[in-house]
C-alpha positions, 0 to 999 in steps of 0.5 A: 351889347344889343348887337351881340344879342341880336346877332346871337338870336339870329344865329340860333334861329338860322341854326334851328331852322337848318337843323329842322330842314335837314332833320326832315330830310334825314328822319322824315316829317313824322319822326321830326314831329314826334321829336318836336312834340316830345321836346315841347312836352318836356319843356312844358312838363319841366315848366309846370313842375318847377318849384316856385322860388322862396320869398326872401325871409325878413330878418328876425332882428329889428333894426336898432332905433337911431336917435332923432337928429336935433337941428340946432338953431343959430341965434342972432349975435348982436 
């Protein structure tokens, strides 16, 4: 599993680097910086605007008390 994750991250990193390199060749440096800033800003805004997950509401019904377990002694038989 760890190898698959490492391989996936490596392929993704290489893909992003290639996309950036060829994007600069096609669009130009300033346009790629603008696109990167827009994507980064959108990610930052979506992170800030996320609603925090609601804590799990405890069960309103109390659990039924269980009867205490009494230990029985075994007496010595003579």
